[in-house]
N, C-alpha and C positions, 0 to 999 in steps of 0.2 A: 504494500500500500504506500502510495506517495503521501508524505505528511505535509509537503509544501506544494501548493497548487497556485498557478497564476493563469487566470482565464477570464473571459467575459462573464458578466452576471445577468441574470434575469430577476428583476425585482417584483415581488408579489405583495399583496396587502396582508392585513390581519385576518385571522380566523379562516385560513384556507383549510377546509376539512378534507377528510379522506375521500369523500364522494367527488369533490372537485379535483383531487389529485388523480384518482382513478374511479371513474363513474361505475356505479353498481350494475348498470345494464351490461357491462362487459365482464362480469365476474366468471362467466363460463369459459373465458379464454385463460389459458395457462402458460402458453409459450412466451418467454420474455420478449421475443420479437413482436408478438401481437400486442402485448401489454404496452410496450413503449409507444406504439402508434396512438394510443388514447391517453397517454400520461398528460395530466394537467389540462385535459380537454374542458373541464368545468370552469377553468380560469380563462383560457385562451385556446380556441380550437386549432390555432396555427402554431402554437408554441413547440410542440413535439417535432414538427417538421423543420423548424428553424434551429432547434437545439443541437449543438455539436458535442462530441465526446469531450468530457471533462469540464464543460461549462458549469457554472455555479448558480444555484438557486439562493436568493436572499428574500426573506419574508419578514413580516411584522410579528405580532404576538400570536401565540396559540396555534402554530403551524401543526397540521396533522390531527386536529380535533375531529370528533365524530366517532365513527365505528373503529373497531380495532383491526380492520382488515389488513392483512400483510401484503395484499396486492399493491397498496400505495407505495411503500418503500421499495418493493420489488420493481414496480414500474419506473420509479425515479432512477433506480440503479440501472435498469435496462435501457432507459433513455440516454444514459451516459453522464448523469449528474456526478460530479466528483465530490461535492460536499454541499450540504444544506446549512445555511446560516439563517438564524431567526432570533427575534427578541426572546421568544420562548417557544417551547414545543409541548404538545399534549403528551402526557407521561407515557401512555401505552405506545404511541407512535415512536417516541424516543427509543424505548426499549426494543421495539420491533426493528427499527432501522439499524441500531447498533448491532443487534443479534444477526442481522442479515448482511452486515459488513458495509453499511452506508454511513459515512462520517457525517456527524452533525456538530454544529458549533453554536452555542448560545452567545450572542454578541449584541447587546443593546446598542442602538444607534446605527447599526449597519444599514438597515432598510432606508433610513432617512438620509444617510450619507452617500448612498450609491444610486445610480440611475441605470436603466437598461442599457447594456452594451459596454458599460465601464469595465475596465480590466482591474480586478482586485487580486491581491496575493494573500492566500490564506495559509497560515501555519497551524495545522490542526493540533500538533503536540503542544505548542506554546499557547494556543488559544487566541491568536491575533489575526487581524485583518488589516492589510496595508492598502490604503485607498490610492486612487490614481495620483493624488497630489502629494503623496508621501506620508500623510498622517497615518498613525497606527491606532486602531481600535483594539482594546483589550477585552476579550470575552472570557467566558468561564473555561478554565482549563479542563480538557477531557480527562477523566480519571484514568489511572494506570490500568485498572481492570478493563475499562472500555477500550483503551488503546490496545491492549492485548487481544481483545476480541476483534477489533478492526484490523490489526496487523495480520491476524490469522485468516482474514477473509470472512469472518462471521463466527457465531458461537459453535455451529456444527463442526467446521474445520478445526477450531481450537480444541473442542472436546475429543475429536478423533486423534489429533496429535498428542494430547495428554494421555489418552488411553493406550496409544502405541508405545509410550515410554514404559 
């Protein structure tokens, strides 16, 4: 896993729920290639088509609220999101994303400081976001346990590796 990412951002609003991230009408789809086509369709129907590998999602408060469907972080990961930065995350979404190997960073002020297309540099391990003008926002540092899960590619690969020892 890359811990430092420098890529363009897509800025979203507050309270982006899991149905906006991955609409329930597509829950019968299971292949990541199919999921990514509909990712964030509830926010912007064209976003998935414009999103490039390793781009960054930045959002306001309460990202991932709503149902606990794992389809939402799976779709974001399949779409190519390298990291999701938000003012805050719904608790179950946060755990699902980390367990699936999708890095998240709580960073107050990021959504207000960035605009669509800005290139930001994120240091996941340090919990920082460097803005295009060079200012550095300090977010919440990801715990060592969560970093271990992310570095392994998710909770399942981490558990497999530990059991093999």
